[in-house]
All heavy atoms as an XYZ file, in Angstrom:
913
protein
N      50.216     27.935    126.664
C      50.568     29.331    126.734
C      49.312     30.164    126.327
O      48.648     29.862    125.346
C      51.713     29.640    125.778
C      51.987     31.082    125.676
S      53.531     31.459    124.842
C      53.090     31.392    123.102
N      48.975     31.135    127.139
C      47.829     31.992    126.850
C      48.361     33.374    126.328
O      49.393     33.869    126.755
C      47.031     32.190    128.171
N      47.585     33.936    125.449
C      47.884     35.225    124.888
C      46.691     36.109    125.005
O      45.580     35.669    124.767
C      48.367     35.139    123.436
C      49.694     34.468    123.267
C      50.065     34.470    121.806
O      49.207     34.697    120.909
O      51.223     34.133    121.466
N      46.894     37.403    125.251
C      45.824     38.366    125.185
C      46.238     39.438    124.201
O      47.307     39.983    124.312
C      45.570     39.006    126.602
C      45.125     37.933    127.579
C      44.572     40.083    126.480
C      44.940     38.445    129.017
N      45.404     39.681    123.241
C      45.618     40.720    122.314
C      44.713     41.873    122.594
O      43.491     41.662    122.759
C      45.376     40.242    120.860
C      46.349     39.207    120.423
C      46.083     37.849    120.506
C      47.579     39.596    119.885
C      47.003     36.926    120.101
C      48.495     38.637    119.490
C      48.193     37.328    119.561
N      45.254     43.030    122.710
C      44.442     44.212    122.974
C      44.541     45.143    121.766
O      45.636     45.501    121.353
C      44.901     44.990    124.250
C      44.809     44.115    125.447
C      44.139     46.280    124.417
C      45.399     44.614    126.687
N      43.411     45.499    121.226
C      43.356     46.384    120.069
C      42.950     47.756    120.567
O      41.867     47.965    121.073
C      42.337     45.865    119.032
C      42.247     46.715    117.804
C      41.369     46.113    116.773
N      41.332     46.929    115.593
C      40.256     47.348    114.983
N      39.083     46.987    115.437
N      40.314     48.066    113.934
N      43.827     48.713    120.417
C      43.552     50.085    120.844
C      43.435     50.980    119.601
O      44.383     51.029    118.822
C      44.671     50.614    121.751
C      44.501     52.003    122.217
C      43.350     52.175    123.178
O      43.391     51.649    124.269
N      42.316     52.921    122.793
N      42.289     51.588    119.438
C      42.121     52.502    118.269
C      42.475     53.928    118.741
O      42.040     54.350    119.848
C      40.716     52.463    117.725
C      40.391     51.040    117.254
C      40.518     53.445    116.611
C      38.976     50.817    116.826
N      43.263     54.615    117.981
C      43.727     55.953    118.256
C      43.013     56.969    117.379
O      42.873     56.754    116.170
C      45.268     56.045    118.074
C      45.990     54.927    118.890
C      45.788     57.441    118.418
C      45.772     55.005    120.383
N      42.627     58.070    117.949
C      42.019     59.178    117.191
C      43.044     59.716    116.217
O      44.171     60.082    116.619
C      41.579     60.290    118.190
C      40.831     61.370    117.439
O      41.447     62.069    116.599
O      39.665     61.635    117.818
N      42.693     59.694    114.910
C      43.673     60.108    113.906
C      43.959     61.610    113.943
O      45.017     62.030    113.454
C      43.119     59.738    112.496
C      43.115     58.274    112.256
O      44.072     57.561    112.697
O      42.171     57.784    111.611
N      43.101     62.381    114.561
C      43.294     63.853    114.585
C      44.183     64.253    115.741
O      45.175     64.960    115.545
C      41.963     64.574    114.691
C      42.006     66.056    114.610
C      42.591     66.523    113.279
C      40.624     66.708    114.827
N      43.897     63.769    116.953
C      44.652     64.275    118.127
C      45.536     63.201    118.802
O      46.242     63.516    119.742
C      43.741     64.879    119.125
C      42.692     63.900    119.718
O      42.908     62.677    119.652
O      41.690     64.400    120.264
N      45.470     61.933    118.279
C      46.401     60.920    118.789
C      45.969     60.300    120.114
O      46.684     59.508    120.716
N      44.799     60.683    120.648
C      44.338     60.144    121.947
C      43.620     58.792    121.707
O      42.976     58.608    120.679
C      43.406     61.101    122.589
C      44.097     62.413    122.984
C      43.156     63.384    123.707
C      43.859     64.656    124.107
N      42.964     65.604    124.711
N      43.738     57.924    122.701
C      43.048     56.618    122.623
C      41.504     56.823    122.554
O      40.966     57.750    123.205
C      43.393     55.882    123.850
C      44.569     56.605    124.418
C      44.484     57.996    123.947
N      40.871     55.941    121.802
C      39.397     55.978    121.702
C      38.842     54.854    122.579
O      39.259     53.679    122.412
C      38.891     55.768    120.240
C      39.460     56.912    119.328
C      37.412     55.711    120.153
C      39.212     56.703    117.821
N      37.997     55.153    123.502
C      37.393     54.180    124.375
C      36.631     53.137    123.535
O      35.972     53.474    122.518
C      36.469     54.824    125.381
C      37.200     55.729    126.402
O      38.398     55.455    126.615
O      36.532     56.632    126.920
N      36.671     51.886    123.942
C      36.001     50.797    123.248
C      34.532     51.142    123.014
O      33.835     51.520    123.937
C      36.135     49.505    124.048
O      37.549     49.244    124.243
C      35.480     48.339    123.304
N      34.064     50.985    121.792
C      32.689     51.225    121.422
C      32.300     52.673    121.184
O      31.192     52.937    120.759
N      33.246     53.578    121.377
C      32.929     54.995    121.167
C      33.543     55.632    119.939
O      33.440     56.798    119.681
C      33.318     55.783    122.438
C      32.591     55.440    123.694
C      33.060     56.293    124.888
C      31.078     55.578    123.555
N      34.265     54.820    119.217
C      34.936     55.363    118.005
C      33.976     55.643    116.874
O      32.937     55.013    116.734
N      34.297     56.626    116.043
C      33.512     56.970    114.895
C      34.458     56.866    113.681
O      35.459     57.526    113.625
C      32.983     58.410    114.990
C      32.012     58.604    116.032
N      30.668     58.513    115.836
C      32.145     58.873    117.372
C      29.989     58.733    116.939
N      30.886     58.952    117.928
N      34.128     55.994    112.761
C      34.890     55.929    111.531
C      34.158     56.810    110.520
O      33.036     56.553    110.111
C      34.903     54.480    111.007
C      35.718     54.363    109.669
C      35.764     52.971    109.140
O      36.507     52.154    109.798
O      35.055     52.685    108.184
N      34.764     57.894    110.157
C      34.202     58.887    109.267
C      34.805     58.727    107.886
O      36.030     58.715    107.734
C      34.424     60.311    109.784
C      33.787     61.332    108.801
C      33.818     60.491    111.154
N      33.940     58.527    106.869
C      34.452     58.446    105.505
C      33.860     59.638    104.742
O      32.722     60.026    104.963
C      34.036     57.098    104.815
O      32.602     57.009    104.863
C      34.656     55.921    105.550
N      34.677     60.156    103.809
C      34.228     61.244    103.027
C      35.057     61.287    101.768
O      36.094     60.682    101.659
C      34.289     62.581    103.765
C      35.671     62.946    104.264
C      36.468     63.807    103.558
C      36.123     62.484    105.487
C      37.731     64.191    104.002
C      37.369     62.804    105.969
C      38.199     63.703    105.219
N      34.579     62.000    100.767
C      35.299     62.208     99.494
C      35.523     63.673     99.309
O      34.644     64.512     99.623
C      34.511     61.645     98.338
O      34.372     60.262     98.506
N      36.658     64.031     98.695
C      36.943     65.416     98.373
C      37.779     65.424     97.146
O      38.862     64.762     97.129
C      37.616     66.094     99.585
C      37.946     67.576     99.269
C      36.920     68.499     99.227
C      39.243     67.965     99.091
C      37.225     69.830     98.974
C      39.542     69.290     98.861
C      38.505     70.186     98.769
O      38.795     71.510     98.535
N      37.395     66.192     96.166
C      38.114     66.337     94.909
C      38.491     65.010     94.279
O      39.552     64.766     93.789
C      39.441     67.150     95.167
C      39.203     68.574     95.661
C      38.593     69.487     94.627
O      38.763     69.264     93.414
N      37.792     70.416     95.050
N      37.529     64.086     94.346
C      37.663     62.735     93.669
C      38.405     61.743     94.509
O      38.553     60.573     94.075
N      38.932     62.112     95.689
C      39.633     61.113     96.533
C      38.763     60.758     97.700
O      38.091     61.580     98.274
C      40.948     61.702     96.970
N      38.785     59.485     98.121
C      38.021     58.996     99.244
C      38.974     58.952    100.478
O      40.150     58.521    100.356
C      37.488     57.578     98.972
C      36.498     57.569     97.815
O      35.805     58.571     97.634
O      36.423     56.556     97.138
N      38.415     59.269    101.628
C      39.195     59.340    102.865
C      38.394     58.596    103.967
O      37.200     58.518    103.952
C      39.424     60.787    103.330
C      40.206     61.611    102.293
C      39.536     62.336    101.345
C      41.601     61.654    102.354
C      40.255     63.116    100.415
C      42.298     62.405    101.418
C      41.643     63.133    100.485
O      42.347     63.837     99.561
N      39.193     58.092    104.988
C      38.617     57.458    106.155
C      39.454     57.932    107.325
O      40.647     58.003    107.283
C      38.685     55.961    106.071
C      38.049     55.255    107.266
C      38.251     53.779    107.292
N      39.668     53.424    107.322
C      40.422     53.355    108.406
N      39.935     53.736    109.545
N      41.684     53.019    108.359
N      38.767     58.280    108.412
C      39.430     58.774    109.636
C      38.709     58.211    110.846
O      37.484     58.171    110.835
C      39.469     60.317    109.645
C      40.338     60.800    110.802
C      38.132     60.942    109.616
C      40.637     62.348    110.669
N      39.472     57.769    111.850
C      38.922     57.291    113.104
C      38.952     58.455    114.148
O      40.014     59.061    114.312
C      39.704     56.115    113.660
C      39.554     54.891    112.797
O      38.415     54.554    112.415
O      40.594     54.231    112.475
N      37.784     58.722    114.715
C      37.700     59.889    115.632
C      37.014     59.534    116.937
O      36.138     58.676    116.970
C      36.923     61.026    114.963
C      37.529     61.590    113.686
C      36.551     62.603    113.026
C      38.846     62.241    113.958
N      37.377     60.215    118.009
C      36.682     60.154    119.291
C      35.385     60.923    119.133
O      35.267     61.749    118.190
C      37.506     60.768    120.412
C      38.759     60.032    120.713
C      39.612     60.680    121.836
N      39.931     62.090    121.599
C      39.493     63.049    122.409
N      38.800     62.819    123.508
N      39.839     64.307    122.138
N      34.409     60.714    119.975
C      33.126     61.453    119.833
C      33.250     62.964    119.721
O      32.569     63.610    118.932
C      32.327     61.044    121.110
C      32.877     59.705    121.446
C      34.347     59.745    121.066
N      34.178     63.553    120.515
C      34.357     64.988    120.491
C      34.797     65.492    119.122
O      34.238     66.452    118.579
C      35.411     65.393    121.514
O      35.008     64.981    122.798
C      35.657     66.905    121.568
N      35.775     64.803    118.521
C      36.244     65.191    117.203
C      35.256     64.846    116.096
O      35.155     65.545    115.103
C      37.593     64.603    116.928
C      38.711     65.247    117.756
O      38.585     66.450    118.081
N      39.765     64.539    118.109
N      34.492     63.750    116.265
C      33.467     63.394    115.286
C      32.389     64.491    115.296
O      31.919     64.895    114.240
C      32.799     62.073    115.656
N      32.031     65.032    116.460
C      31.014     66.125    116.509
C      31.577     67.341    115.849
O      30.823     68.055    115.135
C      30.703     66.442    117.996
C      29.909     65.351    118.679
O      29.343     64.518    117.980
O      29.826     65.411    119.930
N      32.863     67.623    115.979
C      33.474     68.793    115.329
C      33.420     68.720    113.834
O      33.010     69.652    113.169
C      34.912     68.955    115.808
C      35.081     69.441    117.226
C      36.575     69.485    117.609
C      36.722     69.806    119.064
N      38.203     69.814    119.482
N      33.796     67.537    113.294
C      33.804     67.380    111.831
C      32.417     67.473    111.252
O      32.171     68.043    110.233
C      34.581     66.126    111.356
C      34.929     66.280    109.848
C      33.788     64.895    111.667
C      35.876     65.200    109.371
N      31.442     66.892    112.003
C      30.044     66.941    111.561
C      29.507     68.355    111.537
O      28.800     68.780    110.616
C      29.159     66.023    112.404
C      29.433     64.555    112.117
C      28.670     63.612    113.004
O      27.672     64.049    113.643
O      29.033     62.437    113.055
N      29.897     69.151    112.509
C      29.395     70.558    112.597
C      30.065     71.371    111.487
O      29.414     72.276    110.940
C      29.584     71.157    113.942
O      30.963     71.338    114.239
N      31.277     71.068    111.125
C      31.954     71.795    110.073
C      31.362     71.412    108.720
O      31.119     72.286    107.882
C      33.468     71.540    110.070
C      34.130     72.090    108.815
C      34.105     72.166    111.294
N      31.068     70.133    108.497
C      30.565     69.673    107.193
C      29.065     70.046    107.028
O      28.601     70.147    105.903
C      30.690     68.151    107.041
C      32.047     67.702    106.639
C      32.456     66.391    106.944
C      32.926     68.511    105.945
C      33.704     65.914    106.570
C      34.172     68.051    105.544
C      34.568     66.743    105.834
N      28.322     70.161    108.092
C      26.853     70.337    108.050
C      26.403     71.414    107.026
O      25.510     71.156    106.246
C      26.311     70.545    109.419
N      26.919     72.638    107.109
C      26.397     73.644    106.168
C      26.676     73.352    104.688
O      25.908     73.636    103.792
C      27.050     74.939    106.587
C      28.188     74.568    107.488
C      27.883     73.178    108.010
N      27.805     72.637    104.413
C      28.129     72.268    103.074
C      27.225     71.123    102.611
O      26.807     71.113    101.426
C      29.632     71.878    102.982
C      30.529     72.945    103.385
C      31.045     73.055    104.671
C      30.900     73.954    102.443
C      31.890     74.099    104.995
C      31.702     75.014    102.772
C      32.220     75.081    104.103
O      33.006     76.114    104.417
N      27.012     70.140    103.445
C      26.160     69.033    103.091
C      24.740     69.491    102.829
O      24.085     68.994    101.945
C      26.222     67.921    104.210
C      27.579     67.286    104.248
C      25.114     66.832    103.982
C      27.833     66.419    105.399
N      24.268     70.485    103.609
C      22.910     70.967    103.521
C      22.656     71.530    102.089
O      21.570     71.369    101.532
C      22.679     72.075    104.517
C      21.290     72.578    104.537
C      21.057     73.607    105.643
C      19.629     74.100    105.648
N      19.384     75.071    106.714
N      23.611     72.160    101.477
C      23.408     72.762    100.135
C      23.981     71.941     99.015
O      23.832     72.287     97.814
C      23.984     74.196    100.134
C      23.279     75.072    101.111
C      25.487     74.213    100.318
N      24.690     70.855     99.343
C      25.318     70.048     98.277
C      24.361     69.043     97.685
O      23.307     68.695     98.269
C      26.534     69.260     98.896
N      24.692     68.604     96.518
C      23.895     67.579     95.859
C      24.572     66.239     96.038
O      25.799     66.100     95.815
C      23.789     67.889     94.331
C      23.115     66.814     93.522
C      23.136     67.102     92.052
O      23.537     68.169     91.650
O      22.712     66.207     91.275
N      23.828     65.250     96.553
C      24.413     63.908     96.702
C      24.549     63.276     95.341
O      23.610     63.272     94.567
C      23.530     63.089     97.608
C      24.123     61.729     97.963
C      23.303     60.938     98.940
O      22.440     61.529     99.603
O      23.546     59.735     99.042
N      25.714     62.714     95.075
C      25.938     62.043     93.817
C      26.104     60.552     94.038
O      26.512     60.100     95.089
C      27.189     62.603     93.115
C      26.998     64.030     92.695
C      28.425     62.456     93.968
N      25.679     59.804     93.027
C      25.761     58.334     93.100
C      27.208     57.896     93.066
O      28.005     58.454     92.357
C      24.993     57.740     91.941
O      25.148     56.360     91.925
N      27.508     56.854     93.837
C      28.895     56.291     93.822
C      28.751     54.987     93.054
O      28.729     53.908     93.656
C      29.323     56.065     95.259
O      29.351     57.244     95.982
N      28.704     55.047     91.768
C      28.545     53.844     90.936
C      29.704     52.883     91.192
O      30.891     53.278     91.221
C      28.510     54.239     89.450
N      29.377     51.644     91.475
C      30.393     50.628     91.696
C      30.855     50.554     93.145
O      31.594     49.683     93.539
N      30.445     51.505     94.014
C      30.829     51.487     95.412
C      29.663     51.000     96.238
O      28.496     51.276     95.911
C      31.247     52.879     95.894
C      32.511     53.339     95.212
C      32.881     54.691     95.747
C      34.153     55.183     95.095
N      34.486     56.506     95.634
N      29.929     50.315     97.336
C      28.858     49.886     98.248
C      28.272     51.123     98.876
O      28.913     52.020     99.289
C      29.429     48.975     99.295
N      26.872     51.145     98.873
C      26.182     52.277     99.489
C      25.526     51.830    100.733
O      24.653     51.016    100.761
C      25.101     52.806     98.486
C      25.791     53.395     97.281
C      24.931     54.322     96.560
N      24.588     55.450     97.404
C      23.848     56.385     97.049
N      23.370     56.433     95.870
N      23.506     57.393     97.860
N      26.025     52.330    101.863
C      25.519     51.945    103.167
C      24.779     53.128    103.816
O      24.218     52.983    104.868
C      26.640     51.503    104.110
O      27.584     52.547    104.238
C      27.297     50.212    103.561
N      24.746     54.241    103.147
C      24.195     55.436    103.746
C      22.661     55.424    103.816
O      22.077     55.869    104.779
C      24.673     56.675    102.953
C      24.238     57.971    103.596
C      24.840     59.139    102.885
C      24.451     60.421    103.555
N      24.963     61.565    102.929
N      22.023     54.880    102.760
C      20.566     54.924    102.758
C      19.988     53.571    103.115
O      20.438     52.551    102.664
C      20.048     55.370    101.373
O      20.526     54.474    100.380
C      20.465     56.733    101.036
N      18.975     53.544    103.893
C      18.275     52.345    104.247
C      17.050     52.184    103.323
O      16.751     53.154    102.593
C      17.821     52.363    105.699
O      16.785     53.338    105.875
N      16.439     51.103    103.383
C      15.197     50.889    102.537
C      14.145     51.927    102.850
O      13.496     52.450    101.962
C      14.640     49.452    102.789
O      15.704     48.529    102.534
C      13.517     49.175    101.829
N      14.013     52.304    104.151
C      12.989     53.268    104.531
C      13.250     54.654    104.017
O      12.338     55.425    103.779
C      12.840     53.284    106.052
N      14.526     55.051    103.817
C      14.835     56.381    103.413
C      15.548     56.354    102.053
O      16.221     57.329    101.735
C      15.718     57.082    104.472
O      16.945     56.315    104.623
C      15.024     57.257    105.776
N      15.418     55.314    101.295
C      16.079     55.249    100.009
C      15.647     56.408     99.081
O      14.479     56.787     99.046
C      15.774     53.909     99.350
C      16.557     53.645     98.127
C      16.386     52.247     97.642
C      17.279     52.018     96.461
N      17.197     50.658     95.994
N      16.604     56.973     98.364
C      16.309     58.025     97.517
C      16.217     57.587     96.065
O      16.774     56.559     95.692
C      17.417     59.167     97.615
O      18.667     58.579     97.325
C      17.443     59.769     99.033
N      15.597     58.423     95.245
C      15.457     58.136     93.852
C      16.700     58.661     93.124
O      17.589     59.234     93.723
C      14.216     58.821     93.298
O      14.411     60.241     93.362
N      16.699     58.552     91.809
C      17.793     59.140     90.978
C      17.887     60.633     91.140
O      18.950     61.182     90.901
N      16.805     61.270     91.545
C      16.860     62.763     91.739
C      17.492     63.100     93.094
O      17.667     64.263     93.385
C      15.434     63.320     91.677
O      14.691     62.887     92.776
N      17.742     62.087     93.918
C      18.277     62.352     95.226
C      17.228     62.642     96.265
O      17.500     63.051     97.380
N      16.011     62.478     95.906
C      14.865     62.762     96.810
C      14.240     61.461     97.271
O      14.152     60.483     96.529
C      13.862     63.657     96.111
C      14.473     65.000     95.727
C      13.406     65.889     95.108
N      14.020     67.080     94.579
C      13.930     68.290     95.118
N      13.308     68.469     96.207
N      14.497     69.316     94.548
N      13.703     61.480     98.458
C      13.069     60.322     98.999
C      11.710     60.079     98.333
O      11.167     60.997     97.714
C      12.901     60.462    100.524
O      11.893     61.468    100.815
N      11.208     58.911     98.552
C       9.863     58.547     97.993
C       8.846     59.524     98.583
O       7.949     59.998     97.834
C       9.525     57.084     98.381
C       8.131     56.748     97.954
C      10.499     56.128     97.672
N       8.958     59.878     99.869
C       8.025     60.808    100.480
C       8.093     62.187     99.860
O       7.067     62.854     99.658
C       8.264     60.891    102.003
C       7.988     59.613    102.758
C       9.148     58.577    102.662
O      10.227     58.900    102.234
O       8.902     57.406    103.024
N       9.295     62.621     99.566
C       9.445     63.946     98.936
C       8.871     63.958     97.544
O       8.196     64.913     97.191
C      10.924     64.328     98.835
C      11.575     64.651    100.213
C      13.091     64.849    100.067
O      13.722     64.119     99.346
N      13.620     65.788    100.828
N       9.071     62.918     96.800
C       8.532     62.813     95.440
C       6.992     62.867     95.497
O       6.322     63.457     94.668
C       9.047     61.648     94.688
C      10.541     61.671     94.357
C      11.040     60.380     93.785
C      10.894     62.849     93.460
N       6.444     62.125     96.468
C       4.942     62.106     96.607
C       4.469     63.500     96.946
O       3.473     63.960     96.359
C       4.552     61.131     97.721
C       3.068     61.049     97.850
C       2.688     60.026     98.964
C       1.195     59.912     99.163
N       0.348     60.982     98.916
N       5.170     64.197     97.825
C       4.752     65.567     98.159
C       4.862     66.465     96.950
O       3.998     67.352     96.718
C       5.657     66.116     99.287
N       5.845     66.335     96.118
C       6.003     67.121     94.906
C       4.842     66.852     93.974
O       4.242     67.764     93.400
C       7.385     66.894     94.190
C       8.487     67.385     95.077
C       7.408     67.514     92.834
C       9.896     66.991     94.619
N       4.490     65.574     93.767
C       3.393     65.199     92.879
C       2.072     65.796     93.408
O       1.294     66.331     92.599
C       3.262     63.673     92.792
C       4.383     63.019     92.002
C       4.149     61.479     91.923
N       5.322     60.816     91.611
C       5.900     60.762     90.408
N       5.307     61.379     89.393
N       7.010     60.100     90.201
N       1.831     65.691     94.740
C       0.619     66.240     95.302
C       0.551     67.745     95.089
O      -0.460     68.291     94.676
C       0.528     65.894     96.821
C       0.323     64.409     97.050
O      -0.078     63.704     96.153
O       0.604     64.004     98.183
N       1.625     68.425     95.394
C       1.691     69.897     95.219
C       1.514     70.273     93.770
O       0.721     71.177     93.461
C       3.048     70.394     95.716
C       3.191     71.885     95.482
C       2.791     72.899     96.298
C       3.786     72.494     94.333
N       3.093     74.076     95.747
C       3.691     73.910     94.550
C       4.378     72.073     93.171
C       4.175     74.800     93.621
C       4.839     72.927     92.253
C       4.736     74.326     92.476
N       2.158     69.538     92.857
C       2.104     69.857     91.383
C       0.628     69.724     90.901
O       0.143     70.580     90.172
C       3.023     68.957     90.593
N      -0.034     68.618     91.350
C      -1.405     68.440     90.901
C      -2.322     69.528     91.400
O      -3.229     69.960     90.632
N      -2.063     70.032     92.562
C      -2.906     71.093     93.129
C      -2.587     72.444     92.550
O      -3.344     73.405     92.762
C      -2.769     71.167     94.647
C      -3.364     69.947     95.347
C      -2.996     69.968     96.828
C      -3.494     68.642     97.512
N      -3.022     68.565     98.906
N      -1.459     72.582     91.872
C      -0.997     73.843     91.336
C      -0.903     73.883     89.849
O      -0.201     74.708     89.278
C       0.334     74.232     91.971
C       0.181     74.596     93.421
O      -0.158     75.729     93.736
N       0.446     73.662     94.315
N      -1.713     73.048     89.168
C      -1.839     73.113     87.730
C      -0.797     72.446     86.913
O      -0.755     72.652     85.685
N       0.097     71.663     87.450
C       1.086     70.995     86.705
C       0.546     69.595     86.377
O      -0.089     68.965     87.153
C       2.408     70.885     87.488
C       3.145     72.175     87.695
C       2.913     72.901     88.811
C       3.998     72.597     86.751
C       3.584     74.121     89.000
C       4.688     73.826     86.889
C       4.444     74.573     88.016
N       0.961     69.133     85.164
C       0.531     67.794     84.741
C       1.601     66.779     85.064
O       2.699     66.855     84.444
C       0.270     67.814     83.239
C      -0.321     66.481     82.737
O      -0.926     65.751     83.529
O      -0.129     66.200     81.508
N       1.407     65.951     86.066
C       2.385     64.943     86.492
C       1.730     63.571     86.541
O       0.610     63.485     86.967
C       3.050     65.284     87.834
C       3.990     66.492     87.729
C       2.052     65.435     88.917
N       2.497     62.550     86.124
C       1.966     61.235     86.191
C       2.202     60.694     87.593
O       3.053     61.135     88.311
C       2.673     60.339     85.140
O       4.015     60.205     85.485
N       1.410     59.676     87.971
C       1.555     59.128     89.303
C       2.855     58.315     89.482
O       3.250     58.040     90.613
C       0.337     58.183     89.498
C      -0.128     57.910     88.108
C       0.288     59.109     87.249
N       3.523     58.008     88.399
C       4.784     57.275     88.463
C       5.757     57.818     87.438
O       5.350     58.558     86.561
C       4.533     55.797     88.118
C       3.696     55.096     89.169
C       3.427     53.668     88.859
N       4.435     53.013     88.041
C       4.399     51.779     87.577
N       3.339     51.065     87.893
N       5.294     51.261     86.876
N       6.984     57.472     87.567
C       8.005     57.892     86.595
C       8.667     59.201     87.011
O       8.439     59.733     88.079
N       9.450     59.660     86.027
C      10.287     60.864     86.273
C       9.383     62.122     86.326
O       8.425     62.289     85.589
C      11.274     61.026     85.131
C      12.250     62.112     85.270
C      13.221     62.098     84.110
N      14.124     63.231     84.167
C      13.856     64.444     83.663
N      12.740     64.628     83.011
N      14.704     65.404     83.800
N       9.705     63.006     87.244
C       9.023     64.312     87.355
C       9.922     65.310     86.627
O      11.136     65.384     86.874
C       8.893     64.731     88.831
C       8.032     63.670     89.581
C       8.188     66.119     88.907
C       7.972     63.963     91.080
N       9.301     66.112     85.728
C      10.071     67.114     85.021
C      10.819     68.056     85.912
O      10.295     68.447     86.963
C       9.138     67.903     84.111
C       8.516     67.100     82.971
C       7.634     67.962     82.132
C       6.920     67.098     81.043
N       6.027     67.897     80.252
N      11.981     68.482     85.488
C      12.820     69.400     86.253
C      12.089     70.707     86.512
O      12.221     71.275     87.613
C      14.129     69.650     85.542
N      11.303     71.179     85.573
C      10.589     72.469     85.789
C       9.591     72.346     86.912
O       9.364     73.324     87.667
C       9.924     72.913     84.471
C       8.821     71.967     84.037
C       8.265     72.318     82.619
O       7.502     73.281     82.537
O       8.645     71.585     81.738
N       8.972     71.159     87.079
C       8.028     70.966     88.182
C       8.761     70.931     89.497
O       8.313     71.582     90.467
C       7.231     69.664     87.969
C       6.298     69.380     89.162
C       6.415     69.760     86.653
N       9.886     70.240     89.549
C      10.663     70.176     90.771
C      11.170     71.590     91.158
O      11.160     71.991     92.287
C      11.819     69.162     90.632
C      11.261     67.759     90.514
C      12.802     69.302     91.794
C      12.261     66.672     90.318
N      11.660     72.305     90.131
C      12.149     73.677     90.370
C      11.043     74.582     90.912
O      11.240     75.342     91.843
C      12.719     74.302     89.096
C      14.012     73.618     88.665
O      14.649     72.921     89.471
O      14.426     73.816     87.486
N       9.861     74.468     90.344
C       8.717     75.247     90.828
C       8.372     74.872     92.268
O       8.071     75.740     93.092
C       7.499     75.036     89.893
N       8.361     73.595     92.573
C       8.086     73.133     93.939
C       9.102     73.681     94.897
O       8.817     74.252     95.958
C       8.127     71.596     93.982
C       7.981     71.028     95.367
C       6.703     70.842     95.926
C       9.067     70.656     96.115
C       6.612     70.324     97.228
C       8.982     70.165     97.393
C       7.724     69.975     97.943
N      10.435     73.614     94.549
C      11.500     74.129     95.387
C      11.340     75.625     95.582
O      11.546     76.143     96.698
C      12.846     73.818     94.775
C      13.249     72.318     94.884
O      12.623     71.587     95.704
O      14.134     71.885     94.121
N      10.984     76.332     94.517
C      10.829     77.770     94.645
C       9.639     78.155     95.589
O       9.722     79.133     96.292
C      10.603     78.407     93.269
N       8.589     77.344     95.540
C       7.432     77.582     96.398
C       7.666     77.257     97.828
O       6.967     77.702     98.737
C       6.239     76.822     95.846
N       8.702     76.445     98.098
C       8.892     76.014     99.459
C      10.234     76.507     99.918
O      10.848     76.200    100.829
C       8.885     74.470     99.554
C       7.524     73.964     99.257
N       7.076     73.653     98.029
C       6.464     73.680    100.106
C       5.834     73.181     98.075
N       5.420     73.215     99.350
């Protein structure tokens, strides 16, 4: 006896079928609760455009104890939420603008604030 199992993923927002390979699993947190939603490309684009202005001004927080798949080795961020390249740019700028910063370790908040204000 032969059996064929077909797995059809449905868009959680509009109830339409999602074509194979085109689904977007979107995960997000709000008010301390974690959510997951399966979306077609059209609805995934909509949620991304709505979230974009909020994400742009929000501070990314660490998810202690949760698997982090968002950052790769190439774009890994520090405890300050800034990439290695950003921290290097801050150190370079600070050195050229009279701030005393070490080549390694934590950069003082006042230096980061001055860099952000200048840029």
